[in-house]
N, C-alpha and C positions, 0 to 999 in steps of 0.2 A: 723890484722886490727888496724889502728891507731885511737886513741880516742882523740877528741878535744872538748873544751868547749868554749862558748862565755863568754867574760868578758865585763860587762857594765861599761865602764870607768866613766860614769856619776853617777853610784851608786855602788861603789866597794863593799859595805857591802852585796849586794844581788847577787854577782858574784861567779862563780865557777872556780877555777884554778886547778882542778884535771885533770887527763889525761896527755898525752904527749905534747899536743899543746894547745895554747890559741889564740882565735880569738878576736880582738877588732877593734874599728873604728865605722863605720855606713854603712849600706847596701843601704839606700834609700834617704839620705839627706846629702848634702855636708856641710850644716851649722852645723851638729851635729858630725863632725869629731873632734877628740881631737886636742888641740893646739900642736905645735911641742915640746914644753917643757914637757907637760904632757905625750905625747906619748913616748918621749925618756926615761923619768923616769920610766914609766910602762914597757917598753921593757927591760930596764936594770934590773929591779927587777925580771921580768919573766925569763930572761936568767940566772941570778944568782941562781934562784931556779931550773934550769935545764929544763925549758920549751922551746919548739920551739914556734916561734912567727909568727902570721899571721895578717897583717893589711888588713881591709876590707874597700873598697872605692866605693861609688855609682857612678851613672852617673854624669857628671860634666859640668859646664860652662867653658868658656875659662879661667876665673879667677880661678875657682876651680881646673882646670887642673894644672895651674902653682903652686898653693898653695899645691896641692897634691904631685907634684914632689919634692917640697922643704921638705915636711913632710917625704917623703920616703928617701930622701938624708940624712936627719937628723937621721932617725931611723937606717940607714945603718952604722952610726958611732957607734951604740950600738950593732948591730947584723948584721954581714955580710951575714948571711944565711936567712935574712928576706924574707918571702913570702908575696906577695901582691895579694889579690883577688880584681878584679876590674870589675864593670859593666859599664865601659866606654871604648869603642874601642880606642879612642884617647890616653887614659892613657896606655892601654895595649901595643899599638904600641910604645909609647914613652919609656916606661921602658924596653920593649923588645929590641928596637933599641939601647938603651944606656946601657943595661945590669944592670939595677937597681933592684937587688933582683930577686926573682923567680916569674914571673907573672902567674896568675891563672884566668881563665874566671869565672866571677861571675854568680850567679843564674839568674839575669835579662837578660843575654845574651845567656843563654843555649838553648833557644827555646823550653822549656818544655811547655806542655799544663796543666795548673794548675787549671782549673775550677773544683770545687769539684763535679759538676753534672755529669762529665764524668764517674765517678764510676758507676752511674746507667746505662749508655749506655753499659758499659762493662759487667754488671751483666746479663748474658744470662739466668740464672736460676730464676730470679725474675719473679713472676707471674704478668702479665699485661693484662688488659682488653681493647679492642678497645674503643676509645672514640670519640664522634662526635665533629667535628670542622667545623667552617664556613669559606669557602674560600673567598678571596677578591671579587669574582664575585657573592657572595651570595649562592653558592652551598654548601650544607651540605655534608661533607665527613666523613669517618671513619678513624681515625688515628690508624694505626697498627704498633706495634714495629717489626722491622726487625733487627736481630743481625748484628753487623758490620762485614764487610769482613775482611779477614786476613790482607790485606794491611792497612786498616783503623785502625784495632786494634793495629798493630805494630806502626803506626804513633802516635796514642793516647798515647801509653806507652813509646815511645822513646823521644828523644829531637832533636832539629834542627841541632845541631852540630855533631850528630852521623853519620858522613859520611866521608869516607877515604880522599876525596879531601879537605874537610874543616879542618880536624884534621891535615893533612899534611901541610897545609898553616900555621896553628897555631904553629905547632912544629918548623917551620922555624923561628918563632919569639921567640923561646925559651919557649913556653908555653907547658906544659905537663899535665895539670890538668884542670878540670871543676867542678864547684859546682852545685849540684842538690838538688831539694826538694823531699821529700818523698811522692810523689803524690799517691792518694788513688786508682787510677785505675790500679795500678801495673806498673812494669817497664820492658822494654826490651832494651838492649844495646849491641852493638857489641864490641868484645874484639879486640883491636888494640894495637900491641906492642908499649911500650913507652908512653901509654896514660892511664890515670886513672881518676876516679871521686871521689868526696867527697859527702856524703849524709847528709843533714841537717834534724835533728829530734828535736821536733815534728812539728815545724811550717812551713807550706807550704805557700810561698809567692804568693798571687793571683794577686795583682795589686798595682801600686804606684799612689798616688794622687799628685797634684801639690803643695799642702801645707797641713799642719795640720788644722783641723777644729777649729771653735770657740766652745764656750760652747754649750752643748746639741748636739754635733756632727753636727753642722750646718755649712756646707761649703759655704753657701751664706751669712753668717753673715759678716757685715762690721767691726766687732770688731777685726778681726785678718787678717793681711796681712803678708805674708812671707817676712822677711827682712834679713839683714845680721846678725841679732842677734837672739839668741835662746829665745823663748817666753815661758810662762807657759804652753802653749799647747804642747810643745815639751818635755814632761816629761818622755817618755819611758814606761809608765805604760799602759797595754792593756785595751781596752774598748770593751765590748761585743757588737756585732751587731745582730739584729734579721733579719734572711734571710729566709723567708718562702719558702718551697720547697727544701731546701738544708739540707741534712742529715749530717751536720758537724758543729763543733763549730767554728764560724767565729768571728774574732775580729780585731780591728785596733790597731796598735802600731805606734805612730808618724804619718808619712804620707803614711803608707802602710797597706794593708788589707791581712789577713792571715786566714788559717784554720788549725786545729790540726789533725795530722795523726801520732799517736805514734807507730803504728804497723809496724815493718820492713817488707820489701818485702819477700814473701815466697821463692823466688828464689835468695836471696841475695848472696849465695855462688857461683852462676853462673854468677854474674854481675861483671864488672871491677871496683868495688867500693872497695877501700882500706882504707877509712877513714870515720868515723862517727863523725858528728859535733853536739853536744848536746847543746840545749839552755834550761837551767833550771832556771825558774823565781822564784821570791819570792812568799811566800804563798799568800800575798795579791794580787799578779798578778793573780794567779789561781782563787782566790775568785772573782776578778773583771770579769774574763772571764765567769765563770760558774754560776754566780748569775742570 
């Protein structure tokens, strides 16, 4: 099992470079990618210390796609074995077509179901009492829990890419790997020769917002509009969210929402996962989430 760690290029003092591989870049906002010069210097230092390097790129605009290709071309001058995790189909196609590094499907394209409430649906041993609900026509009904079918359970625990025809198409583009979140409902994946997965721990990516919020987590505030420049709202420190009815620690980091699932799948040894990607935050980050 390969061990990798995230490196926050914006706050290097709070980053971890242990393990065999280091991830850097940004997963959800193209404005928060490093400059070509900063990326090349970081890649050079990591390679000199014997680390394998993975650049992470989010979904992109047309301008962001051009900038990301230039960023990758510059990094390849420092590391010919560069791996590129992308959540943009256009970039995956471009770098696969041109042979720019080793392309990897990002978490946002994996097709995983990441709603933390799905764990309750899958918990067939949980005691539940029928409860009355009012139908749209005014009729009062009893809502009764029914365990999911085997087909539904497999879909909830799998990912959208886990099909031979899709993986065959991706392999034709030179793609051999996909990134996954450590979802709380458990995981089921088919083993296909030449294809593997990376598992991110402990942060599960739920959804992405168009921009970072203003103060007080106010997305309607006029004080902040996403521009081509990084603003004080884009600081990388997590902010805890209160989510009634969700038995999970939910938080926002930059323009994305996450929950924490530190426990590894009980069937990890049977899954085609050969890399664990850890994100270890600073102590004040943990304090911000848990307070």
